[in-house]
N, C-alpha and C positions, 0 to 999 in steps of 0.2 A: 504494500500500500504506500502511495506517495505520502510523505510527511517528514517530520523531524524526529530523529531518534538519537539515542546515545548507545554506542557500542562499548561494552565493558569486557576487559580481559584481566584475568588474574594469573600472575606468573610468580611462583615461589612465594606466595602469600602477599605479593604486592599488586594492588589494583590499579588498572589504567582505564581511563574513560575518554572517549572522543565523540563529540557530537557529529552527526552526519545528517544530510538532507537527501531523501530519495525523491527524485522527480519523475513524473510520468513521461514516458516516451511521447514526444510531441506528435508523432504519427498516429497514436492511439486516441480515438475520439470517444471512448467509453466513459460514461459518467462516473464520478466518485461513488455514487450510490450503488451503481451496478458492480463496480470493483469491490465495494464493501460486501455486497451480497455474495460475490464469488469467494472472497476471503472467508466470510462467516461459514459458508457451506463447506469449504475445504478444511477449515479449522475444526468444524464439527466432526468431519470424517477422521481427521488426525486424532482428536481426543478419543473418539470411539475406538480407533485402532489401538491406541496406547492401552486402554482399558481391556480390550480383547486379549492383547498379548499378556497382560498381567493375569487375566483369568485363565488363559491357556496354560501358563506356567503352573498355576495352582492346580488346574484340572489334571494335568499329567502326573503331578506329584501325588494327588489324591488317588488317582487310578492305580498308580504303582503300589501305594500303601494298601489299598483295598484288596488287591490280588494276594497279598501276603496273609490276609485274614480269612480267605475263602473256606478253609477247612476247620474253622474254629468250632469247638464242641458246644459252647453256650448257644442254645437255640434262639434266645432273645437277641443276642448280639449278631448271630448269623442272619436273622431276619432283617435287622437294621442294615447290615452290610449289603444284603441282596437288594433292599430298597434303594440304598445309595447307588449301587451299580446300575439299577434300572433307571434312576434319575440321571446318572451320567450318560447313559445310552441315549436319552432324549436330546442331549447336547452334542453327542458324538456321532449320531447316525447321519450320514450324508443325505439320506432321503427325508430327514426331518426339516421342517421349515426353520427350526431353531438351531440348525447345525452350526456350531460355533467355529469350526475350522474354516468354513467358507466365508465367514463374515469379514475377516481381515482382508482377504483378497478383493472382495466386493467393495469394501470401503476404500481401499487403495485405488481400485479402478475408477470409482466415482470421483475421488479427489483428482486423479490424473486427468480424467475427462473434463472436469470443470476448469482445471488449470491450463488446459491446452492452448488457450488464447485469451487475450485480455478483452473479453467481451462479456456481456451479461449472461448469466446462466440461463439455459433454455428451460422451458416448462418441464420437459422430459428429465433434464438433469436434476432439477429441484425435486421432482417426484421420486427419482431414483435415490437421491440422498435421504429423503424423508422415509421412503420404504425401508431402506437398509437400516436407518436409525431406529425405526420401529422394531425391526427384527433384533437389533442390538439390545434395545430396552427389554424385550421379552427374554432374550438369552440371559441377560444380567439378572432379571427377576428369578428365572429358573436357577441360576447359579446361587443367588442369595438364599433361596429356599433349600437348595442342596447343602449349603454351608450350615444352615440351621439344623438340618438333619445330622450333619457331622458333629455338631455340638452335643446333640443328644447321644449319639454313638460314643463320643469321647467320655461323656459322663458314665455310660455303662462300662466302658473299658476301664476307666479309673476305679470304679467300684469293684471290679474283678482283679485289680492290681496289674492290669495290662497297660503298657505304654500307650498314650493317646497319639492320635494322628495330628501332626502339625503341618500347616501349609506355610 
């Protein structure tokens, strides 16, 4: 976005700052409002992608831990683990609309599409970003529900003297 900014650099604990001005290419006739909309949509995709990557890291860690407990003798804990595995499958199944693995690529594609030129985002681009953001929200809600189930499982594990699962 055109405007005045300050660039900061920290080297060996010493901070350096330099003001800079970003100017619009004079050949581009896109309004500042349209550029702001382009930036906002791209930034939403970026933030969603960051969250998806954090979730995926925890997701794979949880999946690894749960496989270690599959043969546990305690029926209550075994049922909780099965429930968690089934919940993970809702996020891990490529045929699911909540497939978390595809969201990152879709978000990156949307952002790249929007940033392809300094023009106002099209109606289709806006709809694509909104649609994938809605899927992102649903996947995050499922993930939060899953983490609540993990807290319950961890309580049961702790009662049995078994190490809890940490993400």
